[in-house]
PADRENLUM-426692 format. One record per residue (C-alpha): z, y, x. Coordinates in steps of 0.001 Angstrom, whole numbers, padded with zeros to 6 digits, always signed. Example, Ala and Ser with C-alpha at 12.3 -4.5 7.8 and 13.67 -1.06 7.14 Angstrom:
REM PADRENLUM-426692
+007800-004500+012300
+007140-001060+013670
This chain:
REM PADRENLUM-426692
+076911-072040-117183
+073596-073190-118780
+073895-075115-122017
+071853-078201-122820
+070380-076390-125818
+069240-073467-123677
+067659-075852-121213
+065793-077687-124067
+064518-074326-125334
+063215-073456-121914
+061475-076813-121521
+059985-076409-125008
+058752-072924-124228
+057099-074078-120977
+055374-077026-122662
+054080-074767-125413
+052844-072150-122938
+050989-074749-120839
+049497-076506-123838
+047992-073244-125117
+046901-071772-121801
+045272-074870-120256
+042354-074658-122777
+041430-071192-121599
+038200-070565-119684
+038491-069982-115875
+041810-071810-115428
+041927-074008-112277
+045574-075046-112529
+049162-074264-113293
+052216-074617-111017
+055827-074379-111950
+057794-072523-109261
+061376-071603-108600
+064431-073384-109926
+062386-075430-112460
+060246-076838-109688
+061289-079519-107151
+064469-077653-106269
+065954-078001-109747
+068602-075284-109639
+067766-073514-112938
+070570-071626-114662
+071107-068791-117168
+070311-066222-114440
+066915-067794-113574
+063473-066704-114622
+060659-069069-115550
+058234-068653-112682
+054774-070053-113435
+051693-069576-111288
+048146-069602-112690
+045172-070159-110420
+042039-068593-111866
+038356-069192-110871
+035707-066519-110577
+035504-063272-108754
+038466-061010-108586
+036644-058124-110274
+035671-060285-113185
+038834-061970-114451
+039301-063465-117935
+040722-061051-120494
+043214-063600-121847
+045473-063208-118817
+048947-062032-119740
+051189-059437-118245
+052997-060613-115163
+056441-060178-116783
+057546-060696-120369
+060350-062075-122558
+060156-064527-125423
+062941-065016-127941
+063885-068369-129496
+064934-068818-133114
+068594-068352-132140
+067713-065065-130326
+068049-066652-126961
+065924-064733-124385
+063738-066499-121878
+062256-064366-119155
+058772-065339-117840
+057157-064296-114581
+053501-065432-114618
+052086-065174-111107
+048306-064896-111157
+046200-066140-108189
+042495-065826-107669
+041642-069356-106552
+038635-068345-104355
+040535-065528-102669
+043619-067582-102028
+041669-070175-100021
+041386-067681-097163
+044327-065409-097912
+047313-065288-095548
+050483-066874-096930
+053756-066053-095311
+056489-068691-094993
+058353-067601-098139
+055204-068112-100262
+054447-071378-098620
+058007-072586-099180
+057801-071567-102852
+054551-073462-103501
+055641-076502-101416
+058508-076823-103849
+056411-076203-106954
+055320-078735-109589
+051697-078973-110583
+051651-078985-114419
+047922-078951-114919
+044812-078920-112694
+041072-079538-112901
+039745-082419-110790
+042583-082312-108230
+041338-078875-107088
+044824-077434-106896
+046451-080449-105233
+043748-080473-102519
+044029-076709-102053
+047827-076887-101588
+047528-079849-099187
+045303-077797-096907
+047202-074569-097352
+050581-076011-096576
+049535-078228-093648
+051259-077423-090335
+049274-078435-087262
+050879-079114-083897
+049449-075927-082330
+050756-073864-085264
+054192-075555-084950
+054386-074868-081247
+053340-071272-081704
+056036-070670-084347
+058595-072348-082180
+057847-070139-079189
+057473-066817-080963
+060781-067421-082857
+062531-068751-079738
+061991-065582-077748
+063702-063467-080456
+066968-065314-079752
+067973-063957-076288
+067729-060293-077227
+069322-060550-080563
+072020-063158-079690
+072621-063159-075937
+071800-059731-074563
+071815-056738-076930
+075197-057410-078677
+076951-057251-075272
+074815-054239-074146
+075888-052263-077246
+079457-053401-076805
+079498-052061-073259
+078259-048757-074612
+081104-048685-077027
+078869-049103-080095
+081022-051551-082077
+079146-051153-085373
+075758-051647-083691
+077038-054766-081943
+078027-056240-085301
+074698-055298-086869
+072652-056879-084046
+074752-060046-084403
+073871-060137-088092
+070237-059929-087209
+070734-062592-084534
+072216-065043-087115
+069123-064496-089276
+066874-065333-086256
+068884-068475-085534
+068546-069763-089112
+064830-069033-089082
+064471-071003-085812
+066365-073919-087308
+063882-074116-090235
+060957-074083-087794
+062520-076825-085586
+062802-078928-088741
+059157-078278-089527
+060073-076453-092695
+058810-073142-094033
+061360-070366-093842
+062384-069680-097483
+062967-066458-099324
+066036-064721-097980
+068150-065318-101163
+068084-069068-100634
+067693-069289-096805
+071334-069731-095817
+072139-072272-098508
+069095-074367-097658
+069745-074224-093914
+072937-076294-094375
+070827-079087-095905
+068330-079390-093012
+068061-082822-091262
+068619-081447-087746
+071523-078964-087256
+073456-077851-084191
+076963-079091-083829
+079351-077784-086571
+076488-075485-087712
+077874-074516-091096
+081389-073725-089792
+080013-071785-086853
+077658-069743-089073
+080465-069030-091477
+082763-067874-088665
+080001-065821-087045
+079170-064037-090304
+082731-062955-090778
+083501-059369-089604
+087265-059179-089342
+087498-055704-087773
+085404-053085-086005
+087023-053847-082617
+085829-055033-079281
+087852-058261-079718
+086065-059235-082924
+082632-058494-081522
+083435-060736-078590
+084633-063532-080933
+081324-063363-082848
+079255-063249-079692
+080978-066351-078372
+080038-068266-081504
+076385-067232-081659
+075931-067875-077973
+077096-071464-078492
+074615-071988-081406
+071892-070208-079496
+072152-072304-076432
+071996-075512-078414
+068989-074384-080469
+067150-073076-077384
+067777-076310-075603
+066363-078182-078556
+063153-076154-078466
+062779-076550-074712
+063093-080308-075146
+060517-080365-077952
+057991-078302-075919
+058924-079710-072474
+059015-076132-071249
+061770-073892-069786
+062708-070440-071055
+060619-068562-068563
+057433-070452-069429
+057980-070192-073140
+058381-066409-072760
+055239-066194-070588
+053096-068196-072991
+054346-066250-076005
+053624-062902-074382
+050226-063929-072992
+048867-066040-075791
+050452-065069-079016
+051962-061595-078880
+049333-059767-076915
+051795-058055-074554
+049517-058379-071566
+045708-058499-071444
+045161-060665-068355
+046077-064379-068744
+046911-064772-065052
+047557-061420-063324
+047872-061461-059523
+051630-061676-059788
+051367-064811-061857
+048998-066336-059353
+051421-065669-056467
+054409-066962-058524
+052601-070283-059175
+051871-070717-055458
+055410-069906-054417
+057077-072109-057036
+055462-075185-055361
+057461-074490-052216
+061040-075832-052233
+062175-073374-049544
+061401-070318-051621
+064247-069166-053843
+063907-067888-057427
+065275-064510-056225
+062634-064227-053538
+059913-065005-056171
+061222-062303-058376
+061273-059769-055485
+057689-060363-054448
+056289-060472-057995
+058204-057330-058842
+056644-055728-055723
+053177-056831-056830
+053507-055562-060314
+055155-052221-059308
+052427-051473-056759
+049678-052954-059011
+048495-055126-056149
+045538-057421-056932
+044538-058900-053550
+046080-060724-050631
+045120-058135-048012
+046980-055364-049785
+049989-057620-050309
+050101-058491-046723
+050050-054847-045759
+052914-054099-048174
+054940-057011-046880
+054455-055898-043298
+056122-052664-044191
+059333-054501-044521
+060438-052957-047772
+062593-055747-049182
+062061-058800-046976
+063429-059404-043454
+061263-060734-040601
+062127-064399-041254
+061345-064084-045015
+058013-062331-044270
+057003-065086-041869
+057793-067803-044485
+055797-065941-047113
+052855-065372-044847
+052804-069052-043945
+052708-070070-047627
+050309-067444-048790
């Protein structure tokens, strides 16, 4: 448990460090990160995380910069551990920041800056546009079916109990990440992710209880795997339904857009099979199974024109006479 005296020592050390360092040449700004930032969960196990933004070229940095990590000792021998993150301001403008870094800086406190340079930089860096939001939703959404709905049961049928449990663990992680994205929040560092997920504004029904129950491995048995699968399926279906509602898209379309636009899994935006699918979906007399059959046929035989498709269909491989007539009339 942190004592008031220790906290006063920490605050005093930070004020002294900032006062001395803000007069140095090349300093753009100082941000206080971690538990001393907006989150305010500092304790005796915490480090003092401070980030310095420095101007100038990377190869020509000021020689006053400290080591990243060091300890200082107060008059009563109390140790305070500092981590001084050092960022080249010019480079960071175009550098890629993952969600954990964005979350850290979105919860940081600006202690000093020149001419609002740092505040303006962070405002731009941490902005989430609608296209970015939709992309993150879709690419995270399509991770849910394999990790939560399909592969745990596949491995269970193979008799791989341990693997089923492991995949469920990964699935829970994917669900939590998706929940942060739905709430338009950056996915935090893994050590705080679970705790912070329970504070999000939108949560599925009984989310905390369900996650606690799903995380629990009672035994390496088929029964326990099935118990966990049942829970994550329930959470998955609710979260996937939420995403579909936000995007006004169904699962199939989300998967197609993700594969075509974001994940580079196919080079053509609208292959011939996609063109045929779109035409057939407009007809109420064509079933989903029939569409799957004909698009599978097109893709398997790499058909790219109507004449070849008609010749294949005439061969009567998988469609009866009546089905072929219906398809010919539509196509």
